[in-house]
N, C-alpha and C positions, 0 to 999 in steps of 0.2 A: 269259568274259573274265578272268578268272581264269589260265588255262590262259595262255591266250595272253602273260600279263605274263611269267608263270611260266618262257613261252621265250626270248619278248625281253632277260632281266634271265642267261638259262643263256646268251644268242648274247653277252649286251655282256661276260659275265665271257668267253668261251673266244676272243675276235675282238679283248677290248683296246679295242674304238669305244665311244664314249660313246652313252647313251639318241635324242641328240636325231637323230644322223647317223644312226642304224640307224634312225629311224624314218623320213627323210626316201628311204632306201635301197629302203623297205621299200614307203613310198608312190611314190616310182619304177615297183616295178615291178609294181606295182598299177597304174595308168597303162600303162603300157607291154608287160601280156606277157599281162593276164586282160581285155583289154577293156572295163576296171571289173567287173569281174564276177569276178574275182579276189579269196580271202575273207583277210585281215590274215595271218591263218594261215598260207596256202598263199603268199603269197608271204614272208616272212619265212623262210620255208624255203628258198626259191628263195635270197635271198638269203643267205642259212648255206651256203647250196652254193654259190653265187661268189666266200661268201668263205673256203672248204673246212675249212668247219663241221658237222660233223653231229648232228644234236639227234634224230635220229628214237628212236634208247634213252629219251631224256630226255622223249619221250612215251608219258606211262605209263600215262594211263588209257585207253586205246584201247582196245577193248571186241572179240568177237569173232563170226561172224554165230552163235557156239555161244549167242553173251549175249542175242540179241535175245530180246523180249522184248514182245505182243498194247500197247501202254500207255506203251511207254519213249519220252522224250521227252527232247529237246537232247542226245544218247551221239555220241558216237565210236566209229565201229566201223570196221575195216580188212580188207579181202577182198581178191581179185584177178580182173580182167574176167575173163567169159567172152563177153556176146553183146551186141552194143550194138543196142539197135531205131533206128528210122527217130523223128524229131517228126509227132508229130498234135496239128492241131487240137481243140482242144472250144469251147467256148462257155461263157464265163463268164453269171453270174446275173443282171447287169445286162447282158446283153446285145452285151459285147466280145467278142474271138478271143482267145483263152486255147492256150497249148501243152503238152505234156509230152512226154514221153522215158522210156521203159525201157533199163535193165541189168538187166542177172543178172550175178551174183558169186557166188566160191564162195569155199570154202576146205576141200581135201579132198574129202569125203560131202556136207559141208553149203552150202547152197546159198538164196539170197536173191535178189527182185524190187527194188532200185530205182526209185522215180518219183522224176523232177526235174520240176519244174514253170518252166512260164513260160520269164526271160533264163537259170536254169540249165541249160535244154534245151543250150543254146550249148560247157559247155565243156568238153563231149567234144571239140571241135573247136578250143579256145581250147588248152586243155591237152596234145593230141598224144594222148590214151584212147585205145587200142586193146584188142580182146582180150588177158589175158596182162599186160595192168601195170598192176601193183598198187597200189589206190590208197587213200586216207581218206575217208570219209564223213564231215563234222565238222555238229555238230547237225542230227541225224536224228531222224523217228518216225515209230513202227510202230505199222501201224494193221493189221488181219484185214483180206486181200484178198478179191474175188468167189470164188475159190478156197477158201474158208477157211484160206489158211498167210498169216502171218506176211508182211506187206511192209513196203518202207525207203523214208520217202521224203524229199526235201528239199526246202521248201520255201524265205519268202527269207532267212530267218537263215538256213539248214543253206547250204553248200556240197560239193563234190565237188576233194580234191589229190589228184597223187600225188605215190607216195613213191618217191623217187632215190635212197636208199638200199638198194644192191643184199644188203647182208649180210641186213639186215633184209627185203626184196623176200624173198629166199631160205628165210625159213621160211615159206611159204606156198605150196604142191605147184601145177603149173604144168598149163597143157591139154592136153602131154605126157602128166605122169603120171595123167591120171584119161581117159585112153581105153583105148575096151575094144577087143577082136575081137565081130565080128558073133556069134560062137559062146559067150561070155558072160554074151549076156542073155538072159535066159531066163522074167524076169517082168517088167510094164510098168511104169517108169521116166523120170523126168521130166532133165531140162540132161545127156544124154546124147551121152559123145563118142565115135565111132564113125569107126572105119576100116576099109574093105574094096576089094576091085577094082567097079569099075567094069563091072559084063554087059551093060544095053543101054545103048541109043539115046536119051538123056531127052526125053519129050514133052513142048511144055508146050499146056494148055489153058485157054483161057479163057473165063468161063463170066459172067453176070447171075445177083446173087443178088435174092431173092424184092423187098427193097427198095429196089432198082432199082436198088446198086451194084457196079460191076464187081469179076471177082476171078481169079484164074489159080492153076494149083499143077500145078506141076512133079513128072512121075513117069520112077523110073527103079531100076533089081533092080540090089544091088552083092551081091558073093562075100565069103564071111569070108575072111580072109587066109591060114589052112591048113586051111581044108575047104573042100569046094564048097554049104556051106550057103549058100543066097541069099535075101533079104528086099527083099521092094519098101520104097520111098521115095514118099512125098510131101510136097516140100514147097508149103506157101501162101502167093500174097501177097509172094512175094518175087521178089527184082530178073530178071526176063528173061533179063537182058544173061549173068546169069551159066552160064546154058546153055551158051553158045559157048566156053568154055573146058573142056568135061568130053566126053573121047573113051574109048571102050570100052577097057579092058584098064589102062584110068590108075584108079592106087592113091587113091580119092577120099578125103578128110574132112569127115566133118562132122560140126557141132559147137553142140549146144545144139537137139539133135531129142528127142523122148519111144515108148518105145517101146508099143509098141500089142501084146497079143497078143486076136488073134479064139479066134473060136470054137469052132475047130476047133486049136487049139493053136500057131499060130503066128505068128514076131514082124514087123509090120507097124513101120519107124521111120516119123513124121511132124517136122513142123517147121514153121518158118513165116517172118513177114517177118522175125525176130531170128536165125534161124537162117543157117549160114555153112556151104557148102561150095569146099572150092577141091580142087586138087591136086595131089598130092606127090610130089616127085621123089624115083623110086625107091630115089635111092644112101638116101635120108632111109627108108627104110619101118619098121624096126626100132628107129628110137631117134631121131633131131633130130629137131625143131620142124619143121613146113615150113612154108619164106617168104610172109606175107603180103602 
C-alpha cells in the first residue's frame, strides 16, 4: 500500500489534480476496464496514461527475473510474455471448483512460469495481454515448482498489469530478439523460439491415455533457414485447428518449445498446449516480427 500511495502522490503532483478526484478516477477505471479484477495500482497507471503522465520510471521497487528466489513474498517484478496457456480447472480442498493458468515470462536468457489463480486467470483477456506484452506482476510469491525450478504465483492479493511506457518496455528483449535458427541448437533447452521452413505436412493424431483422458499430438519436420538440417517437431495437446494454417514450404515460427537430444545426437523439438506455431510472411523472414 505504501508503494501505491507514493505513486498516487507523484501523480497528484504531476497532474495538478487533487487526491480525491484521482481516487474517484481510479475507482471508475477499475469498474469500467478491469471487470472488478484490475488492481488499484493497475488502474492508477491507466489513469496516469489518460492524463498524459508517465509513472513507470517512478516504480523503482520493480525487480527482474534474475532477482527471483524461492520463498520471496509480495514482490513486484517486470518481464515480457513469451506464452499464455489455456485456463485449467481443479478441485479445491472444500470440493469447490477452482481455476488456474500458466504464463511464461522472459527477460533475455531468463525465464519463469507464472501461475494465476481463480479470478486472476481472467486478467489476460481483460487487459488484452498477448505474447510480447511487457507486464508487471504485483505482490507475487515464489515457490519451488514440480520441476525443481522456481515458479511465480499470483493469488488473491496479487495482480498483473500491462506496462504502457514504451521507453521502459524497450529495455526488455522481444521474442524476435531471442529467436534462433535450428542449426544453433546443440543441447537440451527450454522456452525456445525457433524459426524454420515447414518440410512436411503436419499430421494430427489423437489417442487415449491410461487414465481415460483424450490427448493429441501434431507432428511435422522443419528445415533450418540457412542449411539442409531438418528436425522433427511434436506439439502435444495443442489446438488442432492451428494445423490448417500450416503449408509446406512456408516459414514457421515456433514459440515456447523445448529441445530434446536423442540417443544418437539428433535434436527434436517438443511443445505442449502453451506452444505457439505460426506462419511468418517471407518478407519478414530475416528481421521483423511476424503478425499474430
